[in-house]
C-alpha positions in Angstrom: 1.1 9.2 -38.1 4.2 10.9 -36.6 4.6 8.6 -33.5 7.4 10.6 -32.0 5.3 13.8 -32.2 2.5 12.0 -30.5 4.8 10.9 -27.6 6.1 14.4 -27.3 2.6 15.9 -27.1 1.6 13.4 -24.5 4.6 14.1 -22.3 4.2 17.9 -22.8 0.7 17.7 -21.4 2.1 16.3 -18.2 4.7 19.0 -18.0 2.2 21.7 -18.7 -0.2 20.4 -16.0 2.7 20.3 -13.5 2.3 16.6 -12.9 5.2 15.1 -14.8 6.8 12.5 -12.5 10.5 12.5 -11.9 12.5 9.6 -10.4 14.7 10.6 -7.5 17.8 8.4 -7.6 18.6 7.5 -4.0 20.9 5.0 -2.3 19.6 3.5 0.9 22.3 2.7 3.4 22.0 -0.4 5.5 21.5 0.5 9.2 21.0 4.2 8.4 17.4 4.3 7.1 15.7 6.8 6.8 18.9 8.4 5.9 20.0 8.0 2.3 22.2 9.5 -0.5 20.6 11.4 -3.3 22.5 10.9 -6.6 21.8 14.3 -8.2 21.6 14.8 -12.0 24.9 16.7 -12.0 26.7 13.7 -10.6 27.1 15.0 -7.1 25.6 13.4 -4.0 23.6 14.9 -1.1 22.6 13.5 2.3 18.8 13.2 2.6 16.1 11.9 4.9 13.4 9.8 3.2 9.9 10.9 4.3 7.7 9.2 1.7 8.9 5.5 1.9 6.5 2.6 2.4 9.0 0.7 4.5 6.8 1.9 7.4 8.7 0.2 10.2 12.2 0.1 8.8 12.1 -3.7 8.5 14.0 -3.5 5.2 17.2 -3.1 7.2 16.3 -5.2 10.3 19.0 -7.7 11.2 16.5 -10.6 11.5 15.4 -10.0 7.9 18.9 -9.6 6.5 20.2 -12.7 8.2 17.4 -14.8 6.8 18.0 -13.5 3.3 21.8 -14.0 3.5 21.3 -17.6 4.7 18.8 -18.4 1.9 21.0 -16.7 -0.8 24.0 -18.7 0.3 22.0 -21.9 0.4 20.0 -21.7 -2.8 21.5 -19.0 -5.1 19.6 -16.0 -6.7 16.4 -16.9 -8.5 13.7 -19.4 -8.0 14.2 -20.9 -11.5 10.6 -21.0 -12.6 7.0 -20.6 -12.0 5.4 -22.1 -8.9 4.1 -25.0 -11.1 7.4 -25.6 -12.8 10.4 -25.9 -10.4 9.7 -22.5 -8.7 8.2 -23.7 -5.4 10.8 -24.1 -2.6 10.7 -24.6 1.2 11.0 -20.8 1.5 7.8 -20.1 -0.4 5.9 -22.8 1.6 7.3 -21.4 4.9 6.2 -17.9 3.9 2.7 -19.0 3.0 2.4 -20.8 6.3 3.5 -17.7 8.2 1.0 -15.5 6.4 -1.9 -18.0 6.8 -1.1 -18.1 10.5 -0.9 -14.3 10.7 -4.5 -13.9 9.4 -5.9 -17.1 11.1 -6.8 -18.6 7.7 -6.4 -22.1 6.4 -4.1 -21.1 3.6 -2.3 -18.3 1.7 -1.1 -17.9 -1.8 2.0 -15.9 -2.7 2.3 -13.5 -5.6 5.2 -11.3 -6.9 3.3 -8.2 -5.6 0.0 -7.2 -4.0 -0.9 -5.5 -7.3 -0.7 -8.8 -9.1 -2.5 -10.6 -6.2 -5.4 -8.2 -6.5 -5.5 -8.2 -10.3 -5.1 -12.0 -10.6 -7.6 -12.9 -7.9 -10.4 -10.4 -8.8 -10.1 -11.1 -12.5 -10.4 -14.9 -11.8 -13.3 -15.0 -9.3 -16.1 -14.7 -12.0 -14.6 -17.8 -13.6 -15.3 -19.6 -10.4 -18.6 -18.0 -9.6 -20.5 -17.4 -12.9 -22.7 -14.3 -12.8 -20.7 -12.8 -9.9 -21.5 -9.2 -9.1 -18.6 -7.3 -7.5 -19.4 -4.2 -5.4 -16.3 -2.0 -5.3 -15.5 1.1 -3.2 -14.9 4.0 -5.6 -11.5 4.7 -4.0 -10.2 1.2 -4.2 -6.6 0.8 -5.4 -5.8 0.7 -9.1 -4.9 -3.0 -8.9 -8.4 -3.8 -7.6 -10.0 -1.6 -10.3 -8.0 -3.3 -13.0 -8.8 -6.8 -11.8 -12.5 -6.1 -11.6 -12.5 -4.4 -15.0 -10.7 -7.2 -16.7 -12.8 -10.0 -15.4 -15.7 -9.3 -17.8 -18.3 -9.7 -15.0 -20.8 -7.4 -13.5 -19.6 -4.6 -11.2 -21.2 -1.9 -9.1 -19.2 1.1 -7.8 -20.4 2.4 -4.5 -19.5 5.8 -3.0 -16.5 5.8 -0.7 -17.3 4.2 2.7 -21.0 4.9 2.0 -23.1 2.2 3.6 -26.4 3.5 2.3 -25.2 3.5 -1.3 -23.7 0.0 -0.9 -27.0 -1.2 0.6 -29.0 0.4 -2.2 -26.9 -1.3 -4.9 -27.1 -4.7 -3.1 -30.9 -4.4 -2.8 -31.3 -3.5 -6.5 -29.7 -6.8 -7.7 -31.0 -10.4 -8.0 -31.0 -11.9 -4.4 -29.9 -15.2 -5.9 -26.9 -13.8 -7.8 -23.4 -14.5 -6.3 -21.9 -11.3 -4.8 -18.6 -10.0 -3.5 -17.9 -6.7 -1.7 -14.3 -5.4 -2.4 -12.9 -2.8 -0.1 -9.7 -1.6 1.7 -9.0 -1.2 5.4 -6.7 1.8 5.3 -7.0 4.0 2.2 -3.5 5.2 1.6 -3.9 8.7 0.2 -6.2 10.1 3.0 -5.3 7.5 5.6 -9.0 6.9 6.4 -10.4 3.5 7.5 -13.4 1.7 6.2 -16.6 0.9 8.3 -15.5 -2.8 8.3 -18.0 -4.3 10.7 -21.0 -2.6 9.0 -19.7 -3.9 5.6 -19.5 -7.4 7.0 -23.0 -7.1 8.3 -24.3 -6.1 4.9 -22.3 -9.0 3.3 -23.9 -11.4 5.7 -27.4 -10.0 5.1 -27.1 -10.2 1.3 -25.0 -13.5 1.3 -22.0 -11.8 -0.3 -18.3 -12.7 0.0 -16.0 -10.1 1.5 -12.6 -9.2 -0.1 -10.4 -7.0 2.0 -7.2 -5.2 0.9 -5.0 -4.7 4.0 -1.9 -3.6 2.1 -1.4 -0.4 4.2 -2.4 -2.0 7.4 -0.5 -5.4 7.7 2.3 -5.2 10.2 0.9 -1.9 11.5 -2.3 -2.8 13.3 -3.6 -5.5 15.6 -1.9 -7.5 18.4 0.2 -9.4 15.9 0.2 -7.0 13.0 -2.4 -8.7 10.9 -4.1 -5.5 10.1 -7.3 -3.6 10.9 -9.5 -6.7 10.7 -7.4 -8.2 13.5 -7.6 -5.0 15.5 -11.4 -5.0 15.2 -11.7 -8.7 15.8 -13.2 -9.3 12.4 -10.8 -11.6 10.6 -13.2 -14.5 10.8 -15.8 -12.5 8.8 -13.4 -11.7 5.9 -13.4 -14.3 3.1 -10.4 -13.2 1.2 -7.6 -10.9 2.6 -5.1 -9.3 0.2 -1.9 -7.8 1.5 1.7 -6.9 0.7 5.2 -7.9 2.0 6.7 -4.7 0.5 5.5 -2.1 3.0 5.5 -2.7 6.8 7.4 -6.0 6.2 10.1 -4.2 4.2 10.7 -6.8 1.5 8.7 -7.7 -1.6 5.7 -9.7 -2.7 2.0 -9.9 -2.1 -0.5 -12.6 -1.2 -4.1 -13.6 -0.5 -5.2 -15.5 2.6 -8.4 -17.5 2.6 -9.7 -21.0 2.9 -7.6 -23.8 1.5 -10.3 -24.4 -1.1 -10.3 -20.7 -2.3 -6.5 -20.5 -2.5 -6.4 -23.8 -4.4 -9.0 -22.5 -6.9 -7.2 -19.2 -7.5 -3.9 -21.1 -7.8 -5.4 -23.4 -10.4 -7.3 -20.8 -12.5 -5.5 -17.4 -12.3 -3.1 -16.7 -15.2 -1.4 -14.0 -13.1 -0.3 -16.8 -10.7 0.2 -19.7 -13.1 2.5 -17.9 -15.7 4.6 -15.7 -13.4 8.1 -16.7 -12.1 8.0 -17.0 -8.4 9.8 -14.7 -6.0 13.5 -15.5 -5.3 13.9 -17.8 -2.3 16.0 -15.2 -0.5 13.2 -12.7 -0.8 10.6 -15.2 0.5 12.9 -16.1 3.4 13.3 -12.4 4.4 9.6 -11.8 4.2 8.8 -14.8 6.3 11.3 -13.7 8.9 9.8 -10.2 8.9 6.2 -11.5 9.3 7.3 -13.8 12.2 9.2 -11.1 13.9 6.4 -8.5 13.8 3.9 -10.9 15.3 5.7 -10.3 18.6 7.2 -6.8 18.2 4.6 -4.3 19.3 7.1 -1.6 20.2 7.8 -0.8 16.6 4.1 -0.2 15.9 3.8 1.9 19.0 6.8 4.0 18.2 5.5 4.6 14.6 2.1 5.7 15.9 3.8 8.0 18.4 5.9 9.7 15.7 2.9 10.1 13.5 0.9 11.7 16.3 3.8 14.1 17.0 4.2 15.1 13.4 0.4 15.7 13.0 0.2 17.7 16.2 3.1 20.0 15.1 1.9 20.5 11.6 -1.6 21.2 12.8 -0.2 23.8 15.2 1.3 25.7 12.3 -2.1 25.8 10.6 -1.1 23.4 7.8 -3.9 21.5 6.2 -3.2 17.9 7.3 -5.7 15.1 6.7 -6.0 13.2 9.9 -8.0 10.0 10.3 -5.9 8.6 13.1 -3.7 6.3 11.1 0.0 6.2 10.4 -0.2 8.2 7.1 0.2 12.0 7.3 -1.1 13.8 4.1 -0.7 17.6 3.8 -3.2 19.0 1.3 -1.7 21.4 -1.3 -4.4 21.5 -3.9 -2.3 22.5 -6.9 0.1 20.3 -8.8 2.7 23.0 -9.6 2.9 24.2 -5.9 3.0 20.5 -4.8 6.0 19.8 -7.1 7.7 23.1 -6.1 7.5 22.4 -2.4 8.7 18.8 -2.9 11.7 20.1 -5.0 12.6 22.8 -2.5 12.4 20.4 0.4 14.8 18.1 -1.3 17.3 20.7 -2.6 17.4 23.0 0.3 16.6 20.9 3.3 17.6 17.3 2.3 14.0 16.2 2.9 12.6 13.7 0.3 8.8 13.6 -0.1 7.3 12.8 -3.5 4.4 15.0 -4.7 1.1 13.1 -5.1 -0.8 14.3 -8.1 -3.5 13.2 -10.5 -4.3 10.4 -11.4 -3.2 9.0 -8.0 -5.6 11.5 -6.3 -8.3 13.7 -7.9 -7.4 17.0 -9.4 -7.5 19.8 -6.8 -6.5 17.4 -4.0 -2.8 17.2 -4.7 -0.8 16.6 -1.5 2.5 15.7 0.1 2.2 12.4 1.8 4.5 11.9 4.8 5.1 8.4 6.3 6.9 8.8 9.7 8.5 5.6 11.0 10.0 4.4 14.3 13.4 5.1 12.9 12.8 8.8 12.2 14.2 10.8 15.1 12.5 13.7 17.0 15.3 15.8 15.4 14.2 14.6 11.9 10.6 15.6 12.8 11.7 19.0 14.0 13.7 19.7 10.9 10.8 18.7 8.7 8.2 20.9 10.5 10.5 24.0 10.4 11.1 23.5 6.7 7.4 23.1 5.9 6.7 26.3 7.9 9.1 28.3 5.8 8.2 26.8 2.5 4.4 27.2 3.0 5.0 30.9 3.5 7.4 31.1 0.6 4.9 29.6 -1.8 2.2 32.0 -0.4 -0.3 29.2 0.4 -3.2 30.3 2.5 -3.3 28.2 5.7 -6.6 29.5 7.0 -8.6 28.8 3.8 -7.1 25.3 3.3 -7.8 24.2 6.9 -11.4 25.5 6.8 
């Protein structure tokens, strides 16, 4: 076999389909986010505004977070020095787990290097703890959940997105005595829609199933203390395992699960993805703990973000652009073609200094390609105005039909 030819052919397919992904080299500037510098391929630089970041509240530059990280770095040095089992557990890791457990009103929490690893490690380990476990998974669950469920070797049922009737039918079709778990997300990040959480909890109670909730795009953003949609709806007590991230609204890095002390202890003891991974640097854990603590009492950032998201949606809708609006902080604009999606993204960056990455297959289904905007409290009204005017001009330039797309 000509291995190089095979690689060339695989990459050519992506180029031909218009969905080859390009890294945009940017330099975030402390205190200036969402402003950044784009390091262009020709060696020059351009001032840009980041519109697709997951640092939803700008906490990656918050003085409280940076102070905690500097103090930990000066006190302990760079890395953790090992896995959590072998010299990699510090006071900073324990403090962060305590903050997260308190956030979700759970007995305990378990820290991972990312929410992807937390999902993968936990969902692939649960069948070891509950032999014969059947996992019922929403069809639009994140790739990390899908991978964990696929790798665990247990039984799985995929139910239609947010379809309670389909979920009920699948629960009814299985052995009532079999252990069961329903895995779902609160906010689905590509459309920004929210699950029917209370009804799912009711089904879980009726069929004696555990509940596994991914709050990755909701922690920090919803609820009186930022614990997520489950807190906002008063349902945290009905969720058995909560997964979330420290890399989005909290602006740092890492992921975790929050549950009973017994559940966290079991995952800690059996999950290879936890046991054999070097723990987060203490400075990262310190920054994340400071961010979680701060956002428990900082509602104004959440309010400002929601206000800016609402303004952006209203203005884009007034232009007839096909936004997907489920009332959350995510603002997707449907394009429906990978080539046009990449073209608009490139033109926004080059001509207007607006950075938004195209979202193409396999992240979203073919034909649903979109630009996904994430307005933050630190985007100004002038930033929003500049974006809206640029989108209006480029939509016409690319000859995209507003009326058909919004039908």
